[in-house]
C-alpha positions as CSV (number, residue, x, y, z in Angstrom):
1,M,-124.4,120.2,232.8
2,G,-122.9,117.1,231.4
3,A,-119.3,115.9,231.7
4,P,-116.7,116.8,229.0
5,S,-116.6,114.5,226.1
6,C,-113.1,113.4,226.8
7,F,-114.4,111.7,230.0
8,Y,-116.4,109.3,227.9
9,L,-113.2,107.8,226.4
10,S,-111.9,104.6,228.0
11,P,-108.7,105.1,230.1
12,L,-107.6,101.6,229.4
13,P,-105.1,102.4,226.6
14,L,-103.4,105.0,228.8
15,I,-103.1,102.6,231.6
16,L,-101.8,99.7,229.5
17,S,-99.4,101.6,227.2
18,P,-96.5,101.9,229.8
19,L,-96.8,98.2,230.3
20,L,-96.9,97.2,226.6
21,Y,-94.2,99.7,225.4
22,P,-91.2,97.3,226.1
23,F,-92.8,94.7,223.8
24,S,-93.8,97.0,221.0
25,H,-90.6,96.7,219.1
26,L,-91.1,92.9,218.9
27,A,-94.3,93.4,217.0
28,V,-92.6,95.8,214.6
29,D,-89.7,93.4,214.1
30,A,-92.1,90.5,213.4
31,A,-94.1,92.5,210.8
32,A,-91.0,93.9,209.0
33,P,-90.2,90.7,206.9
34,A,-93.8,90.5,205.8
35,L,-93.9,94.1,204.8
36,L,-90.6,93.9,203.0
37,H,-91.8,90.8,201.1
38,S,-95.0,92.5,200.0
39,L,-93.0,95.5,198.7
40,I,-90.7,93.2,196.7
41,V,-93.5,91.1,195.2
42,S,-95.6,94.2,194.3
43,T,-92.6,95.9,192.5
44,P,-92.8,95.2,188.8
45,T,-89.7,93.5,187.4
46,D,-90.5,93.5,183.7
47,Q,-89.7,96.5,181.6
48,P,-92.5,97.9,179.4
49,A,-92.2,96.9,175.7
50,P,-90.8,99.7,173.6
51,V,-93.2,101.5,171.4
52,P,-92.3,100.9,167.7
53,N,-91.4,104.0,165.7
54,P,-93.3,104.1,162.4
55,Y,-90.7,106.4,160.9
56,Q,-87.7,104.3,161.6
57,T,-86.3,102.4,158.5
58,E,-84.6,99.1,158.6
59,P,-80.9,99.2,157.6
60,S,-80.0,97.7,154.2
61,P,-78.0,94.4,154.0
62,E,-74.9,96.3,153.0
63,G,-75.0,98.3,156.3
64,T,-76.1,101.5,154.6
65,N,-79.4,103.3,154.5
66,S,-81.8,103.1,151.6
67,S,-81.3,106.7,150.5
68,P,-80.2,107.4,146.9
69,A,-76.5,107.7,146.1
70,G,-76.9,111.4,145.6
71,N,-77.8,111.8,149.3
72,D,-75.4,109.2,150.5
73,P,-71.8,110.2,150.1
74,A,-70.5,106.8,151.0
75,R,-72.4,105.1,148.1
76,A,-71.6,108.0,145.7
77,A,-67.9,107.6,146.5
78,V,-67.8,104.0,145.3
79,I,-69.3,104.6,141.8
80,N,-67.0,103.1,139.3
81,P,-66.8,105.1,136.0
82,D,-65.6,102.0,134.2
83,N,-68.8,100.2,135.3
84,P,-71.5,102.9,135.1
85,P,-74.9,102.4,136.7
86,W,-76.8,102.8,133.4
87,G,-76.9,100.0,130.9
88,L,-76.4,99.5,127.2
89,P,-80.1,100.3,126.3
90,A,-79.8,103.7,128.0
91,A,-76.5,104.5,126.2
92,V,-77.9,103.5,122.8
93,G,-81.0,105.5,123.5
94,V,-79.0,108.6,124.2
95,L,-77.0,108.1,121.0
96,C,-80.1,107.7,118.9
97,A,-81.8,110.7,120.5
98,S,-78.8,112.9,119.9
99,L,-78.7,111.9,116.3
100,A,-82.5,112.6,115.9
101,L,-82.0,116.0,117.5
102,L,-79.2,116.8,115.1
103,V,-81.4,115.9,112.1
104,F,-84.8,117.4,113.1
105,V,-84.0,120.5,115.1
106,P,-82.2,122.3,112.2
107,V,-85.0,121.3,109.8
108,F,-87.6,123.0,112.0
109,I,-85.5,126.1,112.2
110,V,-84.5,126.3,108.5
111,I,-87.9,125.3,107.0
112,P,-89.7,128.6,107.9
113,Y,-86.9,130.5,106.1
114,V,-87.3,128.2,103.1
115,F,-91.0,128.8,102.9
116,W,-90.5,132.6,103.3
117,R,-88.1,132.6,100.4
118,G,-90.5,130.5,98.3
119,V,-87.9,127.8,97.4
120,N,-89.3,124.8,95.4
121,M,-88.4,121.2,96.0
122,Q,-86.3,121.0,92.8
123,T,-83.8,123.6,94.0
124,L,-84.0,123.0,97.7
125,G,-80.7,121.1,98.0
126,E,-78.7,123.7,96.1
127,F,-80.4,126.5,98.1
128,L,-79.4,125.0,101.5
129,Q,-75.8,124.6,100.3
130,T,-75.4,128.0,98.8
131,D,-77.6,130.5,100.6
132,K,-75.6,132.2,103.3
133,T,-78.6,132.8,105.7
134,A,-79.7,129.1,105.4
135,I,-76.2,128.0,106.2
136,L,-76.0,130.3,109.2
137,L,-79.4,129.2,110.5
138,S,-78.4,125.5,110.2
139,L,-75.2,126.3,112.2
140,L,-77.1,128.2,114.9
141,A,-79.5,125.3,115.2
142,T,-76.6,123.2,116.4
143,L,-76.5,125.1,119.7
144,P,-80.0,124.0,121.0
145,V,-79.1,120.5,119.8
146,H,-76.1,120.5,122.0
147,L,-78.0,121.9,125.0
148,L,-80.8,119.3,124.6
149,T,-78.2,116.5,124.3
150,L,-76.4,117.7,127.4
151,A,-79.7,117.7,129.3
152,L,-80.5,114.2,128.2
153,V,-77.0,113.0,129.2
154,W,-77.2,114.7,132.6
155,A,-80.6,112.9,133.2
156,V,-79.1,109.5,132.4
157,V,-75.7,110.0,134.2
158,T,-77.1,111.4,137.4
159,G,-80.3,109.4,137.5
160,M,-82.3,112.7,137.6
161,G,-80.0,114.3,140.2
162,K,-79.4,111.2,142.4
163,R,-75.8,110.8,141.5
164,P,-72.9,113.3,141.0
165,F,-72.3,114.1,137.3
166,W,-68.5,114.6,137.0
167,S,-67.4,111.8,139.3
168,T,-69.8,109.3,137.8
169,L,-68.3,110.0,134.4
170,G,-64.8,109.9,135.8
171,W,-64.1,113.3,134.4
172,S,-61.0,114.6,136.1
173,W,-57.3,115.2,135.4
174,S,-55.3,112.1,134.9
175,P,-52.3,111.8,137.3
176,R,-50.1,111.1,134.2
177,I,-51.6,113.7,131.8
178,G,-52.1,117.2,133.2
179,L,-52.8,120.7,131.8
180,W,-49.4,121.2,130.1
181,S,-49.4,117.7,128.7
182,S,-52.8,118.4,127.1
183,V,-51.5,121.7,125.7
184,G,-48.5,119.9,124.2
185,I,-50.8,117.2,122.6
186,A,-53.0,120.0,121.1
187,L,-49.9,121.7,119.6
188,G,-48.7,118.4,118.2
189,L,-52.0,117.7,116.5
190,Y,-52.0,121.2,115.1
191,A,-48.5,120.7,113.7
192,L,-49.7,117.3,112.3
193,G,-52.6,119.0,110.5
194,I,-50.3,121.5,108.9
195,L,-48.0,118.7,107.7
196,I,-50.9,116.8,106.2
197,F,-52.1,120.0,104.5
198,K,-48.6,120.5,103.0
199,I,-48.5,116.9,101.7
200,F,-51.9,116.6,100.2
201,G,-52.6,120.2,99.4
202,D,-55.8,122.3,99.8
203,Q,-58.9,120.2,99.1
204,E,-62.4,121.7,99.4
205,T,-64.5,119.9,102.0
206,A,-68.0,120.6,103.5
207,L,-66.4,122.3,106.4
208,V,-64.3,124.5,104.2
209,R,-67.4,125.5,102.3
210,L,-69.1,126.4,105.5
211,L,-66.2,128.5,106.6
212,N,-66.1,130.3,103.3
213,S,-69.8,131.0,103.2
214,S,-69.7,134.1,105.5
215,A,-67.9,135.6,108.5
216,A,-70.9,135.0,110.7
217,A,-70.7,131.3,109.8
218,R,-66.9,131.2,110.7
219,Y,-67.5,132.8,114.1
220,S,-70.4,130.4,114.8
221,I,-68.3,127.4,114.0
222,V,-65.5,128.7,116.3
223,V,-67.9,129.2,119.2
224,L,-69.5,125.8,118.8
225,A,-66.3,123.9,118.2
226,T,-64.7,125.6,121.3
227,L,-67.5,125.6,123.9
228,T,-70.2,122.9,123.3
229,A,-69.1,120.5,120.6
230,P,-66.2,118.9,122.6
231,L,-68.3,118.5,125.7
232,V,-71.2,116.9,123.8
233,E,-68.8,114.6,122.0
234,E,-67.3,113.3,125.2
């Protein structure tokens, strides 16, 4: 039977370890600076470069973002109604378009009635001025004209929804003229109209003829003159 395997190990380390132990700390102290230096050198000092964000936008020179004024309250607040963002060509274009609507929309509404009545070209002018239904249709055609004009004005003023409508127009109560001042001005103008009527008498005008054509025409004029005409005019 052979000897245990542990007997084949050399006993020299066991014999020398008590003798070398007092000097072991010297070896550790000598190796510590080299180990510390290797740790410092191997430690990266440079920070990794940041990954660019493709969705980040550069700030504008004014210090604001590039979003439209309708989404940026800071830019929307500085809109000056006396210096509107649209130019003269846009204003002239809106004016010409409103006049074209005022001419052509009533024509397209009244013409079918004219053909239905069989009116010839010689008597067309007199028919349009005397027929109660034709007069009423021409008045009712003013409502879509006003609505289309308001839609066009809204598109230009707001830039298709990018700017606020009322503040861009500067439409608000004046600090000097309030509600009661406006009521007083309206009453004053009404009194002035009565005075002019008393001085110059009753003279038949195109508006008077429209009012006298029928009760429906009078009610239509009242509704248009109260609700849509002042807004479109402004």
